[in-house]
Structure formats: C-alpha cells, structure tokens
N, C-alpha and C positions, 0 to 999 in steps of 0.2 A: 432249329428247323429239322424235325425228324418226320418220318412218315412218307406220305405220298409225293412230296415235293423235294425230298432229299435223295439225290442220285446215289450217294454212298450207301444210304440205308437200303434203297431198293436193290442195288447190285448186290449188297451183302446178303440180303434175304433171298434173292434169286439164286445166288451161288450156293447158299445152304440147301435150298429146295432141290436145285439140280444135283447136288452132291448126294442128298438122300435118295432122289430118284434113280441115279445111276448106281448107287450103292446097293439098292434092292435088286436091280437087274443082274449085277455081277456077283451078288452074294452066293448064288448056287455054285459058283467056281471057287469059293472061299477067297475072293479077292476084294480089296477096297478099290474105290475108284482110282486112286493114285497108282496102285499096283497094276490095275488093268491098263492105265495109260502107259506105264513103263513097259509092260509086255507088248503093247501095240507098237511103240517106237522100236522096240527090238525086233518085232515081226517085220517091220518096214526095212530095217537094216540091222542085221545081227552082228555080233563080234565087234562091238565099238567100246572105246575107252569110257570109263565112267565120266570123265570130263565132257566127252562129246555127248553122252547120254544126258548129262546135266544141262548142256546148252539146248538140246532139243526139247527136253521136258520142261525147261525153265524152272527147275527145282534147285534149291541151294544144296550144297554138298552134304550137309548133315541130314537133311530130309531124304535125299536120294540114297544115302548110305543105309539108313534104316530100312528103306523099301527094298534095296537090294539084298540086305541081310535076310529079311522075311521071305523074299522070293527064293533065295538060295536055300534057306531052311525048309521050304516047301518043295524043293527039288525041281523048281521051274527054271532056274538059271544056274550057271556056274561062273566063277571068276577064273580066268586063265592069265598066266603071265604073257605079256605082249612080246612077240618074237623079236621085234626090232628095238624095243625100249624097256629096259629092265625096270624102270621106275613106273611103268604104266601097267594097268590091269585091263583086260578085256572082259566085258560082260557078254555072256553067250547063253542063248536059249538052250535048254536040255530038250530031248525028244518029248519028255512029259510037257515042258514049257511050250513047245511048238503045238502040241495038241490042244492044251488049254487056251493058247493064244488064238487059234482058229475059232473055237467056241466063243472066246471073248469078243472077237471081231463081230460075230453074228449078233451077240447080245448088245453090244455098244451100238451097232447099226439100228437095231430095233429100238433101242432106248432113245436114240436121236429122233427117229421117226415119230415115236409116241410123244416125246416131250415137246416137239415142235408142231405137232398135229393141229394145234389150236390157231396157228397162223398160216397165211397163205404163202406160196412160193415167192411172191414179190416182197412180202414182209420178212421172210427168212433172209433174202438177199440184203434187204435194207438193215436187218438186225445185225448181220455179220459185218457189213460195211461200217455201221455205227460202232460196234464193239471194236473193230480194228482201229478206228480213228481214236477212241477213248483210250485204248491201250497204248497207242503211239503217243498221245498227249501226256499220259502218266509217266513215261520214261524219262 
C-alpha cells in the first residue's frame, strides 16, 4: 500500500518537500534547515548544554554534534566550558550568530506563512493538532 492511502509515504514526501522549501528560504544565510532550527532554539535560550539543546531540537547526539561543528566553523556559535560542571559544554551564539539568527527568524516566519498559505486558519489548527497526536502515538 503505497501512494495516496499510505500515511507513511505521504508524511515522508511532505517532510521532503517541506525540507526543500525551507532549505531554499534559508540558503541565502548559508544554513541548512537543521542548522536554522538549532540557531532558532539558541536564540530562544542561549548558553545551554548540548544535552539540553538535543532535548529541545529532538536530534540525536551524533547529528547535533555535526550541526554544532558546522555552525562553530561558520563563526555562528562557540562552545564554552560550563562554569559549574567541568564535564559539560555550553553552546553559545556569537555576535555574528545573533545577527544571522535574527534574519533566520524572519525567513522562517515567511517560509511558514508561504508553505501554509494553501490552507485556512482552521485547517492549520487541525493540522497541528493531528500532527501532535501522531507524534505522541509514535513515541
């Protein structure tokens, strides 16, 4: 059962399309959608441990480490020793990262508006409700 009636196929193809859509929007900042997401979480709360950032982004450790490495190489974040826990590292936005993150926020907001423009406000609420239920079911 593939195609129109297979939810897994439909969700996978929607995820791919959404990733490409967002990728085109954040490409001028030299960011991938995942990097843009990590910067967004850091903009909400900066100077967090990589463990905390992993929980928020719902990314596994290996994936998040690669993203952090690339963001650090681009000068957008720094790793700092945690002042209270020598085993922990804090992930922090640089000044450059704060500037890029502000532009990222605008582009992601616009991307959300454009991507969802084909459905009504009521459909958006229903969509997010259904997605939330499906994510909970899959846990």
